[in-house]
N, C-alpha and C positions, 0 to 999 in steps of 0.2 A: 619496130625500134625499142620500144619499151620492154618487150619480151626478150630480146637479145641483151639488154642491159641487165635484166634479172638473171639471165643464163649467165653471163661474164661474172656477175656478183656472185652466183653460186659457186663457180669454178674457182674464184680468188678464196672464197671461204674453204673450199676443200683442200687448196694449196697450202693454207695455214695449218691445218689439222696435222696431228703427228702421224708419222708413218704406220703407227700400229693400227692406225684405221683401215689401211689397206690389207690387213692380215685376211687369211683364208676363213671363211665364215665357220663359226664354232670354235675359234681357237682359243677362248678364254671363257671361263663361267663368269669372271669379274675382271673386266678390262682394268680396273683401276689397281688390282692387286695381283693379277695371275696371268701368266704367260701360257700360250699353247704348249711351250716345250716342257712345261713342268707337269702336264696332265698325262693321263695314260688312256689309251685307246681299248675299248672293249667292244665285243660283239655279241649279241643274244639272240638266239633263234628260239622261237615259240611257236607251238602247234597244239591247238586245243579246239573243243566244241565252241562253235560261235556263240556269242551272246553279248548283250548291250554293256559297254564300260570296260572291255579288255584294254583298249588303248590307254583310256584314261588311268587305270590302275597300274599299267606298265610305266606310263610316264611318271606316276606318283612314286612309284618304286625307285626309279632312278633319281628323280629330282630329290627326293626326301633325304638322299644320302649327298646331296651336292653335286650329282652329276648332270650332265647336259646331253641330250639326245642330239646327235649330228646328222644322222640318216635313219629314216624308218621306211621300211617297205611292207606293206600290208596286202595280203591277198584273201579274198573270201570267195571260192568258187561259187558259181552260179548253182543254184537248187542243191547245194550241198551245205550241211550245217557243220562246217569246218572253217576255222581260222588260222592263218599263217601270218607270222610276222618276223621280220629280221630287222633288228635295232642295231646301229652303232652308236656309240655314246663315249664322251670324256668324262674321266672322274680323277679325283685325288686319291691314291691308294692308302694314303695316310689317314684319310678322312673314310674312306670306305674299303677296309682290307678284304681281301679275297676270300676269307672265311666267312665274313658278314655277308658278302655279295652272294656267295653260294646259298647260304641260308636264306636271304631274301628272295631270291629267284625260286628256291624250292617252296617257299610258303605261297609265292604267286602261283606256281605250277599246281599245288595242291588246291588253291581256290578255285582254279578253273578247270580242274580235272585234265591237266595237260597230258597230251600222249608224247610230247616232247618238249625239254626246255633246256637248252644248253649254252653255256656261256663260255666264251673264249677271251682271254687277255694275251695277244701275241707277244707282247714286250715282256710279260712276266711268266707266261706259261713256257713249259719246255717245248722245243721243236718237235713237230711230228716227225716220227721215224717211218721211213717208206722203205719198201723193196720194189726193185724194177724187173719185170719180166719181158724180154725181147727175143725176136727170131733173127733171121739172117738180114733183113733190111734193118739198118741202124740210124736212119735220118732222125727219127724221133728220139731215139736214145742218145745220139750225140747232142742234139739240141737241148734235150733235158740235162745232160751233164754239164754243158756248158753255161746253162742258166743257172744251175746250182753253183757253179765255180764263181760267176760273177755276181751272186748275190741276189739274183731275181727270184730264186726259188729256195726261201729259207727253211729248209727241211734237212733232217739227216738221213743219209741213204745207208741203209744198212748193208745192202747187197744187191749185186744185179744177177740176175739168173737167166741163162740163155739155153735154148736147145739147138744152138749152132756153135760149133767150135771155131772161135775167131782167131786162134793161133796167138802166139805169144808176143809178135811183132806188130800187131794192128794198133791202130790210133786208139781205139777203144781200150784195149788191154792195157796199153801203156800209160793212158789216161788214169785208169782205175788203180793201177799199181802205185802211180805217182801220189794218189791221194788217198791211199790206204783203204780203198773200197773193194771187197772180195767179189770175183766173179767166179760163179758156179755153172759149169757146163753139165747139163743133164740131156742127153739125147733122148728124144721121144720117139715112139712108134704109135701106130694106131692101137696096138693092144695095151701099151704101157706109157701112159702120159706123165709118170714120175711125180704125180701128185703126193704122195705120201711124203716124199723126200723134200719137195717143195714147201710142204706144210711145216716140216722141221726147220727149213732155213728161215721162214718168215715169221716164226714165233717172236712175238714182242714188238713187231710192227704196228703202226696205227692204221695204215691202209696200203694197198697194193696198186701199182700203176703198170697197165699192160701196154709198153711201147711198141706196138706193132708185134704182139705176141700172137703167132699164127696157130693158136690152140684154143680150143674151147674147154674151158674148165667145167668140172662136172658138178653138178647140184650137191653132191657129197662134199665136195672141196668148198664149195661157197658156204654151205652150212657149218662145216667144221671150222672154217676161218672166221666167219661170223662179223666181219668188219666190211668197210667199204673197198670196192676194187673199181678202179676207173680203167676204162678202155677208150682207145682211139679208133674210130671207125673212118677208113677213107672213103666216105660218101655222106650224102646229106640225108641222114635218117629222118622219117621213117622209109624213105625211098631207098632202093637198091641195097637191101640187107644181104648178108652172106658174103661169098667170095667175089672177087673182080667187080667191085662197085664202079670203077672207073670205066671198065669195058661196057658194063651194063648202061651207065649214062651215055657213054659215046654212042652206043647202038640207038638209044632212045632219042638221040638228037636233043638233049637239053640244052639249055642257054645259061644255066647256072650250074656249077658243079660246088662241092663243098667237103667239109670235114665235120665229124660229129664226136664229141668226147661225152661218155655216159657212164652211168654206173652199170656195173655187169650183174645181170640176174640169170636165173636158169633159162628163161626165154631168149633166144639169139638175137642180139642187137636191138632189145626191146627195153632196156632199163632206162631210168629217168634221165633226160638229157641235161648235161650240165651246161656245155659251151657248143656253139656252131659258128662256122666261118664259111663265107662263100666268095666265089670268084665268077666273073661272067666268062663265058666261052663263046664260040662262034663257028661258022662253018670253016673258018680258016685253020682251026685246031684239029689236030689228029689226035690218035690215041696216045702217042708219046707225050704230046704237050698236056693232054689232061692229066696224065700221071704226074707228070713234073709239077703242074700247078697244085695237083691234089697234096702232093709230098709238102710243098711249102705251107698249105693250109693246115695239114696235120701237126706238124711241128708247132705252130703257134697256137692252135686250138687245145693240143694236150697241155702246153705249158700254162696257158691261161686257166685251165680247169684244174690244175693241181696246184697253183700258185696262191697261198693265202694273201687276202682274204677270199679270192675267188672261189676257192674250194669250199669255204665255209658258207659262201652264199648259195652254193648249190643245193644246201640243206634245206634252203627256202622253198624249193620246188618239189621236194620229195613228199 
């Protein structure tokens, strides 16, 4: 009875507190004077040789400018002298201008001989510019375009490149025309992948998205482009690489099927994994239902991989 009385008293005290108390954690550096809405969100990715004190110095760097760490993910692989960290923080851009922020993180990178130190402020930085490559199947492309249209994918789409002639009266072409996005049809053959033309079209983009583009990009193209390329594989990598993964999975009698978004490397379907999604299957499923379930997973998995900050989160695992 005494315990219940104390609990009721605590609830009464909570009820008397202002609604600001219930705000999301990290909403303010100083609840008395600041609100979450007046602060700006930043993301910092750090990769360096491991040593004692990195987290302390990183925290000090942000806090010394009045910033507040909201989320910090740290990973030190076993038996490897490597440190990875991805931090999300809130700050006042009037107190910590971007030029000063870049300088502070650069000094931190020099101190720890970092292999990678990148900072992104989504609200203030320009949107990433992407190009999308697609083949005949357009479920991933359509979902990506709708995600862009309704604001779930805050990027600028420079163009869509396809090796399949969609025709002028199709849903995709009408959508692209309505929104002023160019569609380039480049028919490919085994002898000619049209990579030189693709390279010209994607100049100035920040990264590429392969929305079920059924062509293998050459090592020469990957090196020439020199930036991230994200692919969606309709299978749960590292299993069932290559073509027809749904058919491979069905024949293997798996109980889980999935989709994998990953960075493209010269080794087929072996790049760093960004996102994976799975769904349970059973003996009641046939190959058609495998494919149908896989397509739903592919759409979701690709959008999650390229939607900031998820895409930047992938850098943490690279």
